[in-house]
N, CA, C and O atoms as a printed pandas DataFrame, in Angstrom:
     atom_number atom_name residue_name chain_id  residue_number  x_coord  y_coord  z_coord
0              1         N          MET        A               1   -8.103   -6.825   18.888
1              2        CA          MET        A               1   -9.437   -6.307   18.676
2              3         C          MET        A               1   -9.689   -6.218   17.174
3              4         O          MET        A               1   -8.800   -5.823   16.420
4              5         N          ALA        A               2  -10.861   -6.573   16.747
5              6        CA          ALA        A               2  -11.200   -6.591   15.325
6              7         C          ALA        A               2  -11.479   -5.179   14.832
7              8         O          ALA        A               2  -11.995   -4.335   15.565
8              9         N          ASP        A               3  -11.119   -4.938   13.550
9             10        CA          ASP        A               3  -11.386   -3.642   12.923
10            11         C          ASP        A               3  -12.823   -3.649   12.407
11            12         O          ASP        A               3  -13.152   -4.408   11.496
12            13         N          LEU        A               4  -13.667   -2.817   12.982
13            14        CA          LEU        A               4  -15.077   -2.773   12.610
14            15         C          LEU        A               4  -15.367   -1.721   11.543
15            16         O          LEU        A               4  -16.518   -1.557   11.139
16            17         N          ALA        A               5  -14.343   -1.008   11.080
17            18        CA          ALA        A               5  -14.537    0.065   10.108
18            19         C          ALA        A               5  -14.904   -0.480    8.729
19            20         O          ALA        A               5  -15.664    0.166    8.008
20            21         N          THR        A               6  -14.398   -1.628    8.347
21            22        CA          THR        A               6  -14.712   -2.188    7.039
22            23         C          THR        A               6  -15.346   -3.553    7.232
23            24         O          THR        A               6  -14.892   -4.327    8.075
24            25         N          PRO        A               7  -16.364   -3.859    6.487
25            26        CA          PRO        A               7  -16.990   -5.171    6.606
26            27         C          PRO        A               7  -16.056   -6.256    6.086
27            28         O          PRO        A               7  -15.165   -5.997    5.277
28            29         N          ALA        A               8  -16.274   -7.445    6.555
29            30        CA          ALA        A               8  -15.401   -8.573    6.211
30            31         C          ALA        A               8  -15.449   -8.903    4.727
31            32         O          ALA        A               8  -14.487   -9.460    4.199
32            33         N          CYS        A               9  -16.529   -8.580    4.044
33            34        CA          CYS        A               9  -16.654   -8.940    2.637
34            35         C          CYS        A               9  -16.402   -7.748    1.704
35            36         O          CYS        A               9  -16.822   -7.787    0.547
36            37         N          ALA        A              10  -15.738   -6.706    2.169
37            38        CA          ALA        A              10  -15.510   -5.517    1.352
38            39         C          ALA        A              10  -14.654   -5.815    0.136
39            40         O          ALA        A              10  -14.816   -5.155   -0.891
40            41         N          ASP        A              11  -13.760   -6.769    0.208
41            42        CA          ASP        A              11  -12.892   -7.085   -0.913
42            43         C          ASP        A              11  -13.529   -8.062   -1.898
43            44         O          ASP        A              11  -12.982   -8.285   -2.978
44            45         N          ASN        A              12  -14.622   -8.622   -1.561
45            46        CA          ASN        A              12  -15.237   -9.652   -2.387
46            47         C          ASN        A              12  -16.028   -9.004   -3.532
47            48         O          ASN        A              12  -17.099   -8.440   -3.309
48            49         N          THR        A              13  -15.499   -9.088   -4.747
49            50        CA          THR        A              13  -16.175   -8.485   -5.895
50            51         C          THR        A              13  -17.360   -9.315   -6.361
51            52         O          THR        A              13  -18.204   -8.812   -7.103
52            53         N          ALA        A              14  -17.444  -10.560   -5.951
53            54        CA          ALA        A              14  -18.555  -11.413   -6.354
54            55         C          ALA        A              14  -19.872  -10.920   -5.766
55            56         O          ALA        A              14  -20.937  -11.214   -6.308
56            57         N          LEU        A              15  -19.816  -10.193   -4.691
57            58        CA          LEU        A              15  -21.032   -9.703   -4.059
58            59         C          LEU        A              15  -21.567   -8.440   -4.718
59            60         O          LEU        A              15  -22.724   -8.075   -4.510
60            61         N          ARG        A              16  -20.745   -7.777   -5.504
61            62        CA          ARG        A              16  -21.192   -6.548   -6.164
62            63         C          ARG        A              16  -22.099   -6.906   -7.334
63            64         O          ARG        A              16  -21.825   -7.845   -8.081
64            65         N          THR        A              17  -23.172   -6.157   -7.483
65            66        CA          THR        A              17  -24.071   -6.392   -8.604
66            67         C          THR        A              17  -23.710   -5.426   -9.724
67            68         O          THR        A              17  -23.324   -4.283   -9.481
68            69         N          ILE        A              18  -23.840   -5.901  -10.928
69            70        CA          ILE        A              18  -23.576   -5.059  -12.085
70            71         C          ILE        A              18  -24.868   -4.350  -12.442
71            72         O          ILE        A              18  -25.885   -4.987  -12.716
72            73         N          GLU        A              19  -24.821   -3.032  -12.436
73            74        CA          GLU        A              19  -26.000   -2.259  -12.764
74            75         C          GLU        A              19  -26.135   -2.141  -14.273
75            76         O          GLU        A              19  -25.132   -1.981  -14.968
76            77         N          PRO        A              20  -27.357   -2.216  -14.794
77            78        CA          PRO        A              20  -27.544   -2.090  -16.235
78            79         C          PRO        A              20  -27.255   -0.666  -16.695
79            80         O          PRO        A              20  -27.398    0.290  -15.933
80            81         N          SER        A              21  -26.850   -0.544  -17.944
81            82        CA          SER        A              21  -26.580    0.784  -18.504
82            83         C          SER        A              21  -27.894    1.517  -18.740
83            84         O          SER        A              21  -28.967    0.913  -18.706
84            85         N          ASP        A              22  -27.804    2.816  -18.977
85            86        CA          ASP        A              22  -29.000    3.603  -19.276
86            87         C          ASP        A              22  -29.702    3.063  -20.519
87            88         O          ASP        A              22  -30.931    3.012  -20.582
88            89         N          LEU        A              23  -28.901    2.660  -21.506
89            90        CA          LEU        A              23  -29.485    2.134  -22.737
90            91         C          LEU        A              23  -30.226    0.822  -22.476
91            92         O          LEU        A              23  -31.318    0.616  -23.005
92            93         N          GLU        A              24  -29.648   -0.059  -21.673
93            94        CA          GLU        A              24  -30.310   -1.327  -21.358
94            95         C          GLU        A              24  -31.627   -1.093  -20.627
95            96         O          GLU        A              24  -32.621   -1.767  -20.896
96            97         N          VAL        A              25  -31.632   -0.142  -19.708
97            98        CA          VAL        A              25  -32.858    0.183  -18.971
98            99         C          VAL        A              25  -33.899    0.768  -19.931
99           100         O          VAL        A              25  -35.070    0.392  -19.888
100          101         N          ALA        A              26  -33.463    1.688  -20.795
101          102        CA          ALA        A              26  -34.388    2.319  -21.743
102          103         C          ALA        A              26  -34.977    1.290  -22.699
103          104         O          ALA        A              26  -36.165    1.351  -23.016
104          105         N          ILE        A              27  -34.159    0.343  -23.163
105          106        CA          ILE        A              27  -34.644   -0.710  -24.055
106          107         C          ILE        A              27  -35.661   -1.585  -23.330
107          108         O          ILE        A              27  -36.692   -1.943  -23.900
108          109         N          SER        A              28  -35.380   -1.925  -22.089
109          110        CA          SER        A              28  -36.299   -2.753  -21.304
110          111         C          SER        A              28  -37.642   -2.046  -21.107
111          112         O          SER        A              28  -38.700   -2.655  -21.265
112          113         N          VAL        A              29  -37.591   -0.767  -20.764
113          114        CA          VAL        A              29  -38.824    0.010  -20.578
114          115         C          VAL        A              29  -39.595    0.090  -21.894
115          116         O          VAL        A              29  -40.812   -0.093  -21.919
116          117         N          ALA        A              30  -38.883    0.365  -22.982
117          118        CA          ALA        A              30  -39.528    0.487  -24.288
118          119         C          ALA        A              30  -40.198   -0.824  -24.686
119          120         O          ALA        A              30  -41.318   -0.818  -25.197
120          121         N          GLN        A              31  -39.526   -1.939  -24.458
121          122        CA          GLN        A              31  -40.102   -3.237  -24.803
122          123         C          GLN        A              31  -41.357   -3.527  -23.978
123          124         O          GLN        A              31  -42.317   -4.108  -24.485
124          125         N          GLN        A              32  -41.345   -3.126  -22.718
125          126        CA          GLN        A              32  -42.498   -3.368  -21.857
126          127         C          GLN        A              32  -43.691   -2.492  -22.232
127          128         O          GLN        A              32  -44.843   -2.910  -22.116
128          129         N          LEU        A              33  -43.399   -1.268  -22.683
129          130        CA          LEU        A              33  -44.473   -0.314  -22.972
130          131         C          LEU        A              33  -44.832   -0.237  -24.448
131          132         O          LEU        A              33  -45.684    0.562  -24.836
132          133         N          LEU        A              34  -44.196   -1.054  -25.272
133          134        CA          LEU        A              34  -44.369   -0.961  -26.718
134          135         C          LEU        A              34  -45.821   -1.043  -27.153
135          136         O          LEU        A              34  -46.241   -0.271  -28.015
136          137         N          HIS        A              35  -46.580   -1.927  -26.599
137          138        CA          HIS        A              35  -47.963   -2.107  -27.029
138          139         C          HIS        A              35  -48.954   -1.511  -26.035
139          140         O          HIS        A              35  -50.099   -1.953  -25.935
140          141         N          SER        A              36  -48.497   -0.507  -25.308
141          142        CA          SER        A              36  -49.372    0.181  -24.374
142          143         C          SER        A              36  -50.311    1.100  -25.147
143          144         O          SER        A              36  -49.943    1.629  -26.196
144          145         N          ASP        A              37  -51.505    1.287  -24.637
145          146        CA          ASP        A              37  -52.406    2.237  -25.279
146          147         C          ASP        A              37  -52.399    3.583  -24.543
147          148         O          ASP        A              37  -53.243    4.443  -24.796
148          149         N          GLN        A              38  -51.453    3.748  -23.647
149          150        CA          GLN        A              38  -51.319    4.990  -22.891
150          151         C          GLN        A              38  -50.321    5.908  -23.595
151          152         O          GLN        A              38  -49.134    5.591  -23.677
152          153         N          ILE        A              39  -50.792    7.022  -24.094
153          154        CA          ILE        A              39  -49.946    7.914  -24.882
154          155         C          ILE        A              39  -48.774    8.462  -24.073
155          156         O          ILE        A              39  -47.670    8.594  -24.602
156          157         N          LEU        A              40  -48.995    8.780  -22.817
157          158        CA          LEU        A              40  -47.912    9.343  -22.000
158          159         C          LEU        A              40  -46.840    8.300  -21.708
159          160         O          LEU        A              40  -45.657    8.632  -21.637
160          161         N          SER        A              41  -47.237    7.054  -21.539
161          162        CA          SER        A              41  -46.265    5.981  -21.317
162          163         C          SER        A              41  -45.395    5.782  -22.548
163          164         O          SER        A              41  -44.180    5.624  -22.434
164          165         N          LEU        A              42  -46.014    5.788  -23.726
165          166        CA          LEU        A              42  -45.262    5.632  -24.967
166          167         C          LEU        A              42  -44.312    6.810  -25.194
167          168         O          LEU        A              42  -43.166    6.625  -25.604
168          169         N          GLN        A              43  -44.800    8.017  -24.922
169          170        CA          GLN        A              43  -43.949    9.196  -25.080
170          171         C          GLN        A              43  -42.742    9.116  -24.151
171          172         O          GLN        A              43  -41.620    9.416  -24.559
172          173         N          GLU        A              44  -42.968    8.720  -22.927
173          174        CA          GLU        A              44  -41.866    8.657  -21.970
174          175         C          GLU        A              44  -40.880    7.554  -22.340
175          176         O          GLU        A              44  -39.671    7.740  -22.200
176          177         N          ALA        A              45  -41.369    6.419  -22.807
177          178        CA          ALA        A              45  -40.475    5.341  -23.248
178          179         C          ALA        A              45  -39.621    5.802  -24.419
179          180         O          ALA        A              45  -38.427    5.509  -24.473
180          181         N          LEU        A              46  -40.229    6.523  -25.356
181          182        CA          LEU        A              46  -39.494    7.041  -26.508
182          183         C          LEU        A              46  -38.474    8.080  -26.066
183          184         O          LEU        A              46  -37.344    8.100  -26.555
184          185         N          ARG        A              47  -38.874    8.937  -25.145
185          186        CA          ARG        A              47  -37.955    9.970  -24.629
186          187         C          ARG        A              47  -36.756    9.324  -23.917
187          188         O          ARG        A              47  -35.617    9.751  -24.107
188          189         N          LEU        A              48  -37.014    8.304  -23.104
189          190        CA          LEU        A              48  -35.925    7.607  -22.408
190          191         C          LEU        A              48  -34.961    6.948  -23.391
191          192         O          LEU        A              48  -33.744    6.995  -23.208
192          193         N          LEU        A              49  -35.511    6.338  -24.425
193          194        CA          LEU        A              49  -34.680    5.664  -25.415
194          195         C          LEU        A              49  -33.834    6.667  -26.190
195          196         O          LEU        A              49  -32.651    6.424  -26.429
196          197         N          LEU        A              50  -34.424    7.782  -26.581
197          198        CA          LEU        A              50  -33.661    8.820  -27.290
198          199         C          LEU        A              50  -32.583    9.415  -26.395
199          200         O          LEU        A              50  -31.475    9.689  -26.854
200          201         N          ARG        A              51  -32.902    9.614  -25.122
201          202        CA          ARG        A              51  -31.916   10.160  -24.192
202          203         C          ARG        A              51  -30.754    9.187  -24.005
203          204         O          ARG        A              51  -29.595    9.602  -23.969
204          205         N          ALA        A              52  -31.056    7.909  -23.888
205          206        CA          ALA        A              52  -30.007    6.895  -23.722
206          207         C          ALA        A              52  -29.124    6.807  -24.960
207          208         O          ALA        A              52  -27.941    6.482  -24.859
208          209         N          LEU        A              53  -29.696    7.096  -26.132
209          210        CA          LEU        A              53  -28.916    7.107  -27.366
210          211         C          LEU        A              53  -28.146    8.414  -27.548
211          212         O          LEU        A              53  -27.345    8.551  -28.472
212          213         N          GLY        A              54  -28.398    9.365  -26.657
213          214        CA          GLY        A              54  -27.725   10.661  -26.763
214          215         C          GLY        A              54  -28.293   11.514  -27.870
215          216         O          GLY        A              54  -27.592   12.361  -28.423
216          217         N          THR        A              55  -29.561   11.303  -28.204
217          218        CA          THR        A              55  -30.190   12.034  -29.302
218          219         C          THR        A              55  -31.533   12.603  -28.878
219          220         O          THR        A              55  -32.553   12.351  -29.520
220          221         N          GLU        A              56  -31.529   13.358  -27.815
221          222        CA          GLU        A              56  -32.772   13.940  -27.340
222          223         C          GLU        A              56  -33.356   14.871  -28.390
223          224         O          GLU        A              56  -32.625   15.374  -29.243
224          225         N          PRO        A              57  -34.656   15.108  -28.342
225          226        CA          PRO        A              57  -35.283   15.969  -29.346
226          227         C          PRO        A              57  -34.642   17.352  -29.426
227          228         O          PRO        A              57  -34.372   17.995  -28.411
228          229         N          ALA        A              58  -34.411   17.782  -30.648
229          230        CA          ALA        A              58  -33.864   19.120  -30.876
230          231         C          ALA        A              58  -35.003   20.129  -30.815
231          232         O          ALA        A              58  -36.165   19.771  -31.009
232          233         N          THR        A              59  -34.674   21.381  -30.547
233          234        CA          THR        A              59  -35.706   22.414  -30.465
234          235         C          THR        A              59  -36.213   22.808  -31.839
235          236         O          THR        A              59  -37.366   23.214  -31.978
236          237         N          GLU        A              60  -35.367   22.695  -32.859
237          238        CA          GLU        A              60  -35.805   22.995  -34.212
238          239         C          GLU        A              60  -35.331   21.884  -35.143
239          240         O          GLU        A              60  -34.279   21.287  -34.917
240          241         N          PRO        A              61  -36.109   21.605  -36.191
241          242        CA          PRO        A              61  -35.721   20.508  -37.080
242          243         C          PRO        A              61  -34.452   20.839  -37.854
243          244         O          PRO        A              61  -34.223   21.996  -38.205
244          245         N          PRO        A              62  -33.626   19.831  -38.122
245          246        CA          PRO        A              62  -32.411   20.081  -38.886
246          247         C          PRO        A              62  -32.742   20.422  -40.334
247          248         O          PRO        A              62  -33.784   20.017  -40.850
248          249         N          ALA        A              63  -31.863   21.158  -40.981
249          250        CA          ALA        A              63  -32.071   21.535  -42.369
250          251         C          ALA        A              63  -31.994   20.292  -43.256
251          252         O          ALA        A              63  -31.164   19.409  -43.038
252          253         N          LEU        A              64  -32.860   20.239  -44.247
253          254        CA          LEU        A              64  -32.845   19.116  -45.172
254          255         C          LEU        A              64  -31.700   19.283  -46.157
255          256         O          LEU        A              64  -31.400   20.394  -46.594
256          257         N          ARG        A              65  -31.066   18.179  -46.501
257          258        CA          ARG        A              65  -29.998   18.236  -47.485
258          259         C          ARG        A              65  -30.118   17.027  -48.391
259          260         O          ARG        A              65  -30.701   16.008  -48.021
260          261         N          CYS        A              66  -29.569   17.155  -49.562
261          262        CA          CYS        A              66  -29.617   16.071  -50.525
262          263         C          CYS        A              66  -28.532   15.060  -50.175
263          264         O          CYS        A              66  -27.351   15.407  -50.173
264          265         N          PRO        A              67  -28.906   13.820  -49.880
265          266        CA          PRO        A              67  -27.887   12.834  -49.522
266          267         C          PRO        A              67  -27.105   12.372  -50.749
267          268         O          PRO        A              67  -27.639   12.316  -51.857
268          269         N          THR        A              68  -25.865   12.052  -50.537
269          270        CA          THR        A              68  -25.041   11.493  -51.601
270          271         C          THR        A              68  -24.949    9.993  -51.389
271          272         O          THR        A              68  -25.049    9.505  -50.263
272          273         N          ILE        A              69  -24.760    9.275  -52.468
273          274        CA          ILE        A              69  -24.643    7.827  -52.365
274          275         C          ILE        A              69  -23.296    7.499  -51.741
275          276         O          ILE        A              69  -22.280    8.095  -52.099
276          277         N          GLY        A              70  -23.284    6.579  -50.834
277          278        CA          GLY        A              70  -22.053    6.201  -50.162
278          279         C          GLY        A              70  -21.960    4.692  -50.039
279          280         O          GLY        A              70  -22.659    3.948  -50.726
280          281         N          THR        A              71  -21.099    4.267  -49.169
281          282        CA          THR        A              71  -20.936    2.832  -48.948
282          283         C          THR        A              71  -22.144    2.292  -48.198
283          284         O          THR        A              71  -22.978    3.056  -47.711
284          285         N          ARG        A              72  -22.231    0.984  -48.110
285          286        CA          ARG        A              72  -23.335    0.333  -47.406
286          287         C          ARG        A              72  -23.382    0.787  -45.942
287          288         O          ARG        A              72  -24.459    1.047  -45.405
288          289         N          ASP        A              73  -22.219    0.882  -45.303
289          290        CA          ASP        A              73  -22.168    1.328  -43.911
290          291         C          ASP        A              73  -22.651    2.762  -43.765
291          292         O          ASP        A              73  -23.354    3.092  -42.809
292          293         N          GLN        A              74  -22.272    3.621  -44.722
293          294        CA          GLN        A              74  -22.715    5.017  -44.665
294          295         C          GLN        A              74  -24.231    5.113  -44.845
295          296         O          GLN        A              74  -24.901    5.903  -44.180
296          297         N          LEU        A              75  -24.757    4.292  -45.757
297          298        CA          LEU        A              75  -26.201    4.295  -45.967
298          299         C          LEU        A              75  -26.934    3.787  -44.733
299          300         O          LEU        A              75  -27.979    4.322  -44.364
300          301         N          ALA        A              76  -26.390    2.759  -44.096
301          302        CA          ALA        A              76  -27.000    2.222  -42.876
302          303         C          ALA        A              76  -26.982    3.269  -41.768
303          304         O          ALA        A              76  -27.953    3.421  -41.026
304          305         N          LEU        A              77  -25.868    3.987  -41.665
305          306        CA          LEU        A              77  -25.768    5.040  -40.655
306          307         C          LEU        A              77  -26.781    6.144  -40.924
307          308         O          LEU        A              77  -27.432    6.634  -40.002
308          309         N          ARG        A              78  -26.912    6.533  -42.191
309          310        CA          ARG        A              78  -27.901    7.561  -42.536
310          311         C          ARG        A              78  -29.314    7.089  -42.247
311          312         O          ARG        A              78  -30.159    7.872  -41.812
312          313         N          HIS        A              79  -29.573    5.803  -42.488
313          314        CA          HIS        A              79  -30.907    5.259  -42.205
314          315         C          HIS        A              79  -31.176    5.286  -40.702
315          316         O          HIS        A              79  -32.283    5.620  -40.277
316          317         N          ASP        A              80  -30.182    4.942  -39.904
317          318        CA          ASP        A              80  -30.321    5.016  -38.449
318          319         C          ASP        A              80  -30.577    6.449  -38.006
319          320         O          ASP        A              80  -31.427    6.701  -37.152
320          321         N          GLU        A              81  -29.833    7.393  -38.595
321          322        CA          GLU        A              81  -30.030    8.809  -38.260
322          323         C          GLU        A              81  -31.446    9.247  -38.625
323          324         O          GLU        A              81  -32.076   10.009  -37.892
324          325         N          TYR        A              82  -31.940    8.760  -39.766
325          326        CA          TYR        A              82  -33.301    9.075  -40.202
326          327         C          TYR        A              82  -34.319    8.537  -39.197
327          328         O          TYR        A              82  -35.260    9.241  -38.830
328          329         N          ARG        A              83  -34.136    7.306  -38.754
329          330        CA          ARG        A              83  -35.057    6.720  -37.768
330          331         C          ARG        A              83  -35.086    7.543  -36.486
331          332         O          ARG        A              83  -36.150    7.800  -35.924
332          333         N          VAL        A              84  -33.910    7.950  -36.033
333          334        CA          VAL        A              84  -33.831    8.753  -34.808
334          335         C          VAL        A              84  -34.490   10.109  -35.025
335          336         O          VAL        A              84  -35.232   10.584  -34.165
336          337         N          ARG        A              85  -34.222   10.738  -36.174
337          338        CA          ARG        A              85  -34.813   12.053  -36.456
338          339         C          ARG        A              85  -36.337   11.960  -36.494
339          340         O          ARG        A              85  -37.024   12.817  -35.939
340          341         N          LYS        A              86  -36.873   10.918  -37.150
341          342        CA          LYS        A              86  -38.325   10.761  -37.219
342          343         C          LYS        A              86  -38.921   10.496  -35.835
343          344         O          LYS        A              86  -40.014   10.977  -35.535
344          345         N          ALA        A              87  -38.230    9.748  -35.000
345          346        CA          ALA        A              87  -38.704    9.495  -33.631
346          347         C          ALA        A              87  -38.731   10.795  -32.837
347          348         O          ALA        A              87  -39.675   11.051  -32.090
348          349         N          ARG        A              88  -37.684   11.623  -33.002
349          350        CA          ARG        A              88  -37.654   12.920  -32.302
350          351         C          ARG        A              88  -38.792   13.808  -32.772
351          352         O          ARG        A              88  -39.428   14.484  -31.964
352          353         N          GLU        A              89  -39.054   13.811  -34.071
353          354        CA          GLU        A              89  -40.148   14.624  -34.604
354          355         C          GLU        A              89  -41.486   14.143  -34.051
355          356         O          GLU        A              89  -42.346   14.949  -33.694
356          357         N          GLU        A              90  -41.653   12.843  -33.984
357          358        CA          GLU        A              90  -42.905   12.289  -33.468
358          359         C          GLU        A              90  -43.092   12.651  -31.997
359          360         O          GLU        A              90  -44.205   12.938  -31.557
360          361         N          LEU        A              91  -42.009   12.635  -31.253
361          362        CA          LEU        A              91  -42.085   12.979  -29.838
362          363         C          LEU        A              91  -42.422   14.452  -29.646
363          364         O          LEU        A              91  -43.124   14.816  -28.703
364          365         N          ALA        A              92  -41.921   15.297  -30.542
365          366        CA          ALA        A              92  -42.134   16.740  -30.412
366          367         C          ALA        A              92  -43.489   17.192  -30.953
367          368         O          ALA        A              92  -43.922   18.305  -30.654
368          369         N          ALA        A              93  -44.156   16.371  -31.727
369          370        CA          ALA        A              93  -45.431   16.760  -32.341
370          371         C          ALA        A              93  -46.510   16.946  -31.280
371          372         O          ALA        A              93  -46.607   16.151  -30.344
372          373         N          PRO        A              94  -47.315   17.984  -31.421
373          374        CA          PRO        A              94  -48.401   18.203  -30.455
374          375         C          PRO        A              94  -49.505   17.174  -30.648
375          376         O          PRO        A              94  -49.644   16.583  -31.719
376          377         N          VAL        A              95  -50.277   16.972  -29.608
377          378        CA          VAL        A              95  -51.387   16.016  -29.682
378          379         C          VAL        A              95  -52.617   16.629  -29.026
379          380         O          VAL        A              95  -52.524   17.313  -28.007
380          381         N          ASP        A              96  -53.766   16.369  -29.631
381          382        CA          ASP        A              96  -55.040   16.830  -29.092
382          383         C          ASP        A              96  -55.642   15.700  -28.276
383          384         O          ASP        A              96  -56.192   14.750  -28.830
384          385         N          LEU        A              97  -55.536   15.805  -26.959
385          386        CA          LEU        A              97  -56.023   14.740  -26.077
386          387         C          LEU        A              97  -57.545   14.675  -25.997
387          388         O          LEU        A              97  -58.094   13.713  -25.460
388          389         N          SER        A              98  -58.234   15.693  -26.526
389          390        CA          SER        A              98  -59.693   15.688  -26.469
390          391         C          SER        A              98  -60.311   14.921  -27.634
391          392         O          SER        A              98  -61.498   14.599  -27.595
392          393         N          ASP        A              99  -59.533   14.625  -28.663
393          394        CA          ASP        A              99  -60.026   13.908  -29.839
394          395         C          ASP        A              99  -59.537   12.463  -29.782
395          396         O          ASP        A              99  -58.342   12.200  -29.921
396          397         N          ASP        A             100  -60.467   11.526  -29.576
397          398        CA          ASP        A             100  -60.104   10.111  -29.431
398          399         C          ASP        A             100  -59.425    9.552  -30.672
399          400         O          ASP        A             100  -58.462    8.794  -30.559
400          401         N          ARG        A             101  -59.913    9.914  -31.855
401          402        CA          ARG        A             101  -59.309    9.397  -33.089
402          403         C          ARG        A             101  -57.904    9.935  -33.286
403          404         O          ARG        A             101  -57.005    9.199  -33.693
404          405         N          ALA        A             102  -57.710   11.213  -33.000
405          406        CA          ALA        A             102  -56.374   11.806  -33.135
406          407         C          ALA        A             102  -55.418   11.175  -32.128
407          408         O          ALA        A             102  -54.251   10.939  -32.439
408          409         N          MET        A             103  -55.906   10.908  -30.940
409          410        CA          MET        A             103  -55.070   10.293  -29.921
410          411         C          MET        A             103  -54.710    8.856  -30.301
411          412         O          MET        A             103  -53.586    8.417  -30.057
412          413         N          ALA        A             104  -55.644    8.126  -30.890
413          414        CA          ALA        A             104  -55.367    6.754  -31.326
414          415         C          ALA        A             104  -54.316    6.751  -32.445
415          416         O          ALA        A             104  -53.423    5.904  -32.456
416          417         N          ARG        A             105  -54.427    7.699  -33.382
417          418        CA          ARG        A             105  -53.416    7.802  -34.443
418          419         C          ARG        A             105  -52.056    8.126  -33.859
419          420         O          ARG        A             105  -51.039    7.578  -34.283
420          421         N          ARG        A             106  -52.046    9.015  -32.888
421          422        CA          ARG        A             106  -50.792    9.422  -32.245
422          423         C          ARG        A             106  -50.145    8.240  -31.524
423          424         O          ARG        A             106  -48.932    8.044  -31.610
424          425         N          VAL        A             107  -50.963    7.448  -30.808
425          426        CA          VAL        A             107  -50.455    6.267  -30.117
426          427         C          VAL        A             107  -49.825    5.317  -31.131
427          428         O          VAL        A             107  -48.754    4.761  -30.888
428          429         N          GLY        A             108  -50.492    5.134  -32.263
429          430        CA          GLY        A             108  -49.954    4.265  -33.305
430          431         C          GLY        A             108  -48.628    4.772  -33.853
431          432         O          GLY        A             108  -47.709    3.982  -34.068
432          433         N          ARG        A             109  -48.512    6.078  -34.082
433          434        CA          ARG        A             109  -47.254    6.638  -34.603
434          435         C          ARG        A             109  -46.138    6.540  -33.578
435          436         O          ARG        A             109  -44.993    6.259  -33.934
436          437         N          LEU        A             110  -46.456    6.770  -32.308
437          438        CA          LEU        A             110  -45.444    6.630  -31.256
438          439         C          LEU        A             110  -44.972    5.180  -31.158
439          440         O          LEU        A             110  -43.783    4.911  -30.990
440          441         N          GLU        A             111  -45.916    4.258  -31.266
441          442        CA          GLU        A             111  -45.582    2.841  -31.192
442          443         C          GLU        A             111  -44.663    2.437  -32.352
443          444         O          GLU        A             111  -43.715    1.677  -32.158
444          445         N          VAL        A             112  -44.944    2.944  -33.550
445          446        CA          VAL        A             112  -44.104    2.634  -34.713
446          447         C          VAL        A             112  -42.702    3.214  -34.523
447          448         O          VAL        A             112  -41.714    2.540  -34.814
448          449         N          ALA        A             113  -42.605    4.454  -34.040
449          450        CA          ALA        A             113  -41.299    5.078  -33.824
450          451         C          ALA        A             113  -40.495    4.287  -32.794
451          452         O          ALA        A             113  -39.298    4.064  -32.975
452          453         N          LEU        A             114  -41.141    3.871  -31.735
453          454        CA          LEU        A             114  -40.478    3.093  -30.686
454          455         C          LEU        A             114  -40.030    1.734  -31.222
455          456         O          LEU        A             114  -38.924    1.274  -30.935
456          457         N          GLU        A             115  -40.901    1.102  -32.000
457          458        CA          GLU        A             115  -40.584   -0.195  -32.590
458          459         C          GLU        A             115  -39.380   -0.086  -33.533
459          460         O          GLU        A             115  -38.516   -0.963  -33.541
460          461         N          GLN        A             116  -39.323    0.989  -34.325
461          462        CA          GLN        A             116  -38.215    1.166  -35.267
462          463         C          GLN        A             116  -36.898    1.396  -34.545
463          464         O          GLN        A             116  -35.859    0.902  -34.981
464          465         N          LEU        A             117  -36.929    2.135  -33.456
465          466        CA          LEU        A             117  -35.691    2.336  -32.686
466          467         C          LEU        A             117  -35.225    1.021  -32.061
467          468         O          LEU        A             117  -34.028    0.734  -32.037
468          469         N          LEU        A             118  -36.156    0.235  -31.563
469          470        CA          LEU        A             118  -35.786   -1.063  -30.996
470          471         C          LEU        A             118  -35.211   -1.990  -32.067
471          472         O          LEU        A             118  -34.262   -2.730  -31.809
472          473         N          GLU        A             119  -35.788   -1.947  -33.268
473          474        CA          GLU        A             119  -35.253   -2.740  -34.384
474          475         C          GLU        A             119  -33.842   -2.283  -34.738
475          476         O          GLU        A             119  -32.957   -3.104  -34.978
476          477         N          MET        A             120  -33.640   -0.967  -34.768
477          478        CA          MET        A             120  -32.324   -0.417  -35.084
478          479         C          MET        A             120  -31.285   -0.908  -34.079
479          480         O          MET        A             120  -30.177   -1.289  -34.456
480          481         N          LEU        A             121  -31.647   -0.897  -32.818
481          482        CA          LEU        A             121  -30.714   -1.336  -31.782
482          483         C          LEU        A             121  -30.466   -2.838  -31.870
483          484         O          LEU        A             121  -29.351   -3.299  -31.623
484          485         N          ALA        A             122  -31.490   -3.594  -32.216
485          486        CA          ALA        A             122  -31.309   -5.047  -32.376
486          487         C          ALA        A             122  -30.371   -5.328  -33.556
487          488         O          ALA        A             122  -29.543   -6.236  -33.489
488          489         N          GLU        A             123  -30.501   -4.551  -34.633
489          490        CA          GLU        A             123  -29.609   -4.714  -35.786
490          491         C          GLU        A             123  -28.167   -4.414  -35.414
491          492         O          GLU        A             123  -27.242   -5.048  -35.923
492          493         N          ARG        A             124  -27.979   -3.458  -34.535
493          494        CA          ARG        A             124  -26.637   -3.093  -34.070
494          495         C          ARG        A             124  -26.094   -4.104  -33.067
495          496         O          ARG        A             124  -24.892   -4.136  -32.803
496          497         N          GLY        A             125  -26.973   -4.926  -32.512
497          498        CA          GLY        A             125  -26.550   -5.892  -31.507
498          499         C          GLY        A             125  -26.556   -5.323  -30.110
499          500         O          GLY        A             125  -25.953   -5.904  -29.208
500          501         N          GLU        A             126  -27.219   -4.207  -29.905
501          502        CA          GLU        A             126  -27.291   -3.593  -28.579
502          503         C          GLU        A             126  -28.588   -4.015  -27.895
503          504         O          GLU        A             126  -29.602   -4.265  -28.548
504          505         N          GLY        A             127  -28.534   -4.089  -26.587
505          506        CA          GLY        A             127  -29.726   -4.378  -25.800
506          507         C          GLY        A             127  -30.151   -5.836  -25.850
507          508         O          GLY        A             127  -31.328   -6.145  -25.661
508          509         N          GLN        A             128  -29.232   -6.709  -26.096
509          510        CA          GLN        A             128  -29.569   -8.135  -26.167
510          511         C          GLN        A             128  -29.757   -8.685  -24.778
511          512         O          GLN        A             128  -30.046   -9.870  -24.617
């Protein structure tokens, strides 16, 4: 009698699909929504990307400090940290949805923050 408890293809790893990482999904969503004129869509894409990077918005801004000159890699890392910090600040900034001009400016700033994070990830070679 055949064993019906396990399917015949249970050992076949070729049938398993590889699920994308959170970062890959966030990058895909961000790329799709990059030129959206919907403020909530842009905010959510930025939030997903920051969450996938492990850098969700902080409740209070970090203290400013005077940077010291370092190696090229250290400067690149600081620049990446700056991009992430500015994206978090942009996400946390309030918006007046009743003012069309203010909302258009906000959409533009969100789009720039999202674009800069995508550029940063492309420079790192992530999300290809």
